[in-house]
C-alpha angles and dihedrals in degrees: 000000000000124000089206112113114249133222118195124213137174117252139037125303108287096033120133090256088056090048093056091047091053090046099052102024102036095157094049128090111247112221115205116214129190097226141015087248088059091049092054091044092052092056093041091052093045095246087122131026097214140013127218108211129178109227106170138015124201091227106028098037122216121010107244121235096024093096090055094054102037102064094044097041099077087222123131133222108240102166144003130217131185120213124196102223113233124184125193127191107236138176141167117300113280096024117124132204090255089058094057120100104154129042122200127204147121112297092248093050092050089051091049093051102047097132097064092041091053095040093058096033092240124173110232118227118192118232127185092246141004096247091041087058090057090050091050091051092048091048093048090053088201115146091208092064125079134177131216102218143141116282094252090062092063088055094047098045099036096246128152120237111235097177131010129220096004095169115122095226123048094202094068102134132162124205115217128192125207115225128203136179089232123066106237111180124201112245115257119247094026105107132299117336135190122213117201121194143158127221140176117219121223113251094254132124111272090002093141092046090053093042091056095041093083091060092053096047092045093050096244116156113224111205099179136026120168130168127215135181115248116225091342092294118142093209101051114071127182123198130208111206137180127194137181111250145046123279086237091062108102095234095049092042090056093044092052089048091054091046089064091066094062102035137069095214136011117187123180109219097186148339107206142152115280111246113249087238089077093066 
């Protein structure tokens, strides 16, 4: 048994989630999990101390499933990190670009790297995950197969990089949140802070308008507002919101107090330092 602290992520070794774990928690052991559900379960059961979860992507939008697990998990957001998504074209050692006929990757990655696929007349093959594609290519040991995967995957699976940064858009960025069993709040007055919370509005006319009014009148900047169905009911709506500021700041304190009048539940998911990427 290791005494190193562990951080869980969804995907195979070499995935973007693994990359961001290595970048921000270099001394920790990264724990790969097959599904988001497994990641949450690993932290809840104490098999991992933290979880690294992607929540938004600048091209694909919100990451599905996360909003179902987050409110029910009992875990808290303690940090956020942004990762510029980079994809490299990689193949077995000795293979050249002219050898390649098929390219393997996750469906989203293939869709984000159309130019190079078209340019070289490659046949796309869908894999379950970008790092898994690199593993499959390494295992096949076939010089006609390539993978579009994160740079770390080439290192892990012993592949050679044939082309770097093959994504069509250079602004492809994913925002990750770090989850913990313990609620660790950022100290007030110590730099920019993000507060994430969920709330259910009462089933009243203009309830959402009134619920949000307090943020406007108290000068609080809301950076995210997303609605979700609760238990598959069309009448019950839950919202996930994020605002700039600390609940101890007078303006946000008043806005959250006003929010209570128009909601059935307000639950703070985390109060954490804003990543420098935001500025």
